[in-house]
C-alpha positions in Angstrom: 0.4 -2.6 -21.3 1.0 -4.7 -24.3 -1.7 -5.2 -27.0 -2.1 -8.9 -26.2 -2.6 -8.1 -22.5 -5.2 -5.5 -23.4 -7.1 -7.9 -25.5 -7.0 -10.5 -22.8 -8.2 -8.0 -20.2 -11.1 -6.9 -22.5 -12.1 -10.6 -23.3 -12.1 -11.6 -19.6 -14.2 -8.5 -18.7 -16.6 -9.2 -21.6 -17.2 -12.7 -20.3 -17.2 -12.1 -16.5 -19.1 -8.8 -16.2 -22.3 -10.1 -17.8 -22.2 -13.3 -15.8 -21.7 -11.3 -12.6 -24.7 -9.1 -13.5 -26.9 -12.1 -14.3 -26.2 -13.6 -10.9 -26.8 -10.3 -9.0 -29.9 -9.2 -10.9 -31.7 -12.3 -12.3 -30.9 -15.1 -10.0 -32.6 -15.4 -6.5 -30.6 -14.1 -3.5 -29.1 -17.6 -2.9 -27.1 -17.0 -6.1 -25.6 -13.8 -4.7 -24.8 -15.6 -1.4 -23.1 -18.5 -3.1 -21.1 -16.3 -5.4 -19.8 -14.0 -2.7 -19.0 -17.0 -0.4 -16.7 -18.3 -3.1 -15.3 -14.8 -3.8 -14.6 -14.4 0.0 -12.9 -17.7 0.3 -10.7 -17.1 -2.8 -9.9 -13.5 -1.7 -8.9 -14.7 1.8 -6.6 -17.4 0.2 -5.0 -14.8 -2.0 -4.4 -12.4 0.9 -2.7 -15.0 2.9 -0.5 -16.0 0.0 0.4 -12.4 -0.9 1.4 -11.6 2.8 3.5 -14.8 3.0 1.5 -16.4 5.8 2.8 -19.9 6.3 0.3 -22.5 5.1 1.2 -25.1 7.7 -1.3 -26.5 10.3 -4.3 -25.7 8.1 -4.2 -21.9 8.5 -5.2 -21.4 4.9 -8.0 -23.9 5.3 -9.3 -22.4 8.5 -9.4 -19.0 7.0 -11.0 -20.0 3.7 -13.7 -22.1 5.5 -14.6 -19.1 7.8 -14.8 -16.8 4.7 -16.9 -19.3 2.9 -19.4 -19.8 5.8 -20.1 -16.2 6.9 -21.8 -15.0 3.7 -23.9 -18.2 3.5 -24.9 -17.7 7.1 -25.9 -14.1 6.3 -28.2 -15.4 3.6 -29.8 -17.9 6.0 -30.6 -15.1 8.4 -27.8 -16.0 10.9 -25.8 -12.8 10.2 -24.5 -11.9 13.7 -24.6 -15.5 14.8 -22.7 -16.7 11.8 -20.1 -14.0 12.1 -19.6 -14.6 15.8 -19.5 -18.4 15.5 -17.2 -18.4 12.5 -14.9 -15.8 14.0 -14.7 -17.6 17.3 -13.9 -21.0 15.7 -11.3 -19.4 13.4 -9.7 -17.6 16.4 -9.6 -20.8 18.4 -8.1 -22.9 15.6 -5.5 -20.2 14.8 -4.3 -19.7 18.4 -4.4 -23.4 19.1 -2.0 -23.9 16.2 0.2 -21.0 17.4 0.3 -22.3 20.9 1.3 -25.8 19.7 4.1 -24.4 17.5 5.4 -21.9 20.0 8.3 -24.1 21.2 9.2 -25.2 17.7 11.8 -23.8 15.4 9.0 -22.3 13.3 6.6 -20.4 15.5 3.6 -18.6 14.1 4.0 -14.8 14.3 1.2 -12.8 15.7 0.8 -10.8 12.5 0.0 -14.0 10.6 -2.8 -14.7 13.0 -4.2 -11.1 12.5 -4.0 -11.5 8.7 -5.9 -14.7 9.0 -8.6 -13.1 11.1 -8.9 -10.2 8.7 -9.1 -12.5 5.7 -11.4 -15.0 7.3 -13.8 -12.7 9.2 -13.6 -9.1 8.1 -13.5 -9.6 4.4 -16.6 -11.9 4.2 -18.4 -9.8 6.8 -18.0 -6.7 4.6 -19.0 -8.5 1.4 -22.0 -9.9 3.2 -23.5 -6.4 2.9 -24.3 -7.3 -0.7 -26.3 -10.2 0.4 -28.3 -8.1 2.8 -29.0 -5.6 0.0 -30.0 -8.4 -2.4 -32.4 -9.9 0.2 -34.5 -6.8 0.5 -37.8 -6.3 -1.4 -36.1 -4.1 -4.0 -32.9 -6.1 -3.7 -32.1 -6.6 -7.4 -31.9 -2.8 -7.8 -30.3 -2.1 -4.4 -27.4 -4.6 -4.8 -26.2 -2.7 -7.9 -25.6 0.5 -5.9 -22.2 -0.6 -4.5 -21.3 -2.3 -7.7 -21.8 0.9 -9.6 -19.8 2.8 -7.0 -16.9 0.3 -6.9 -16.5 -0.3 -10.7 -17.5 3.0 -12.3 -15.5 5.0 -9.8 -12.4 3.3 -11.1 -13.4 4.2 -14.6 -14.1 7.8 -13.8 -10.9 8.2 -11.9 -8.9 6.7 -14.8 -10.3 9.0 -17.4 -10.2 12.0 -15.2 -6.5 11.2 -14.5 -5.7 10.7 -18.1 -7.2 13.9 -19.5 -7.0 16.2 -16.5 -4.4 14.8 -14.2 -1.6 17.2 -13.3 -0.9 16.8 -9.6 0.5 13.3 -9.4 2.4 11.5 -6.7 0.2 12.6 -3.8 0.8 9.2 -2.2 3.6 6.7 -2.8 1.1 3.9 -2.5 -0.1 4.8 -5.9 2.2 7.4 -7.3 0.8 7.4 -10.9 -2.7 8.5 -9.7 -3.5 12.2 -9.6 -5.5 14.4 -7.4 -7.7 15.2 -10.4 -8.2 11.5 -10.9 -9.4 11.0 -7.3 -11.8 13.9 -7.5 -13.1 12.7 -10.8 -13.7 9.3 -9.4 -15.7 10.6 -6.5 -17.8 12.9 -8.7 -18.4 10.1 -11.3 -19.8 7.9 -8.5 -22.5 10.5 -7.8 -23.1 11.1 -11.5 -23.5 7.4 -12.4 -25.8 6.8 -9.4 -28.0 9.7 -10.5 -28.1 8.3 -14.0 -29.0 4.9 -12.4 -31.9 6.6 -10.6 -33.1 8.1 -14.0 -33.0 4.6 -15.5 -34.9 3.1 -12.6 -37.6 5.8 -12.9 -37.9 5.3 -16.6 -37.8 1.5 -16.9 -38.7 0.1 -13.5 -41.4 2.6 -12.4 -39.4 3.4 -9.2 -39.4 7.0 -7.9 -35.9 7.4 -6.3 -34.7 10.0 -3.9 -32.0 11.6 -6.0 -30.4 13.5 -3.1 -29.9 10.2 -1.3 -28.4 8.6 -4.5 -26.0 11.6 -4.8 -24.8 11.1 -1.3 -24.5 7.3 -1.8 -22.3 8.1 -4.9 -20.1 10.7 -3.2 -19.5 8.7 0.0 -19.4 5.3 -1.7 -16.9 6.5 -4.2 -14.7 8.1 -1.6 -14.7 4.8 0.4 -14.1 2.9 -2.8 -10.9 4.8 -3.5 -9.8 4.3 0.1 -10.4 0.5 -0.3 -8.3 0.5 -3.5 -5.4 2.3 -1.9 -5.6 0.1 1.3 -5.1 -3.1 -0.6 -2.5 -1.5 -2.8 -0.7 -0.6 0.4 -0.6 -4.3 1.4 0.8 -5.2 -2.1 3.4 -2.5 -1.8 4.5 -3.6 1.7 4.9 -7.3 0.5 6.3 -6.6 -2.9 3.6 -8.2 -5.0 2.1 -6.9 -8.3 -1.2 -8.7 -8.1 -2.9 -10.9 -5.6 -3.4 -13.7 -8.1 -3.7 -14.8 -11.7 -7.3 -16.2 -11.6 -8.6 -13.5 -13.9 -6.1 -13.0 -16.7 -5.3 -9.4 -17.3 -7.1 -8.4 -14.1 -5.1 -10.2 -11.4 -6.8 -12.2 -8.7 -10.2 -12.1 -7.1 -9.0 -9.7 -4.5 -7.6 -7.4 -7.1 -11.1 -7.0 -8.6 -13.1 -6.8 -5.3 -10.7 -5.0 -3.0 -12.7 -1.7 -3.3 -16.0 -3.6 -2.9 -14.9 -4.7 0.5 -15.1 -1.0 1.6 -18.0 0.1 -0.7 -20.5 -2.6 0.0 -20.9 -2.0 3.8 -20.8 1.7 3.4 -23.6 1.7 0.9 -25.6 -0.8 2.9 -25.4 1.4 6.0 -26.5 4.5 4.0 -29.4 2.5 2.5 -30.5 1.5 6.1 -30.2 5.1 7.4 -31.6 6.9 4.3 -33.4 4.7 1.8 -33.3 6.1 -1.7 -36.3 4.0 -2.9 
């Protein structure tokens, strides 16, 4: 990575990371809902473009609109209703387009329809878990749990791989990553969430369940790494380096939030089953 690219990467992170934290922690839950509606819509668009889904007949628009609406519906308390309605409308629009074009010289492949359903329904449904967390009484603290898992797991895996990595190439999806890096990432998730619990106890007068936080970290980080590998698999299969260029030095929106798509619902489910505070 060139020096200029590193500087750009650091600058973008220095601007975007504090803004992201302000929206999550200080703004009311509607701020989180609007932010992740936009992120979902952009991520779905990037996914369709990367997988070379034809943009005729409004397929990009149908998918992005569904991805935009599901998180907002979740904030309004229409979670299951919004997901069902948006998913049904998206499915009807996509298959109507496919049926209409079936006799043409450019029919719509079934895999394109499935990618649109994944981008328009699954991605926003998973990211909506952050909105559910933010809407709870301790929401400003809960919503940071998957954020810590998703972002700091990557950091822990990177440094563990750099200083301890010996067994590389365990998967061709990401051949430069090592077994030690993966283990370090998972352990770092638990460590950082335990530290987060200490900070909450010290500065927010919250008495956390440290055992629950450790489990959140271990499971959340493992799922985070699976999410990262899953979206890397898609890029490998379609021969793209990044999903987009929206965030210079970091790629597209989906490049930054791919692991969050897995981590957010996993952490939300654990919070529902075993509250840490």
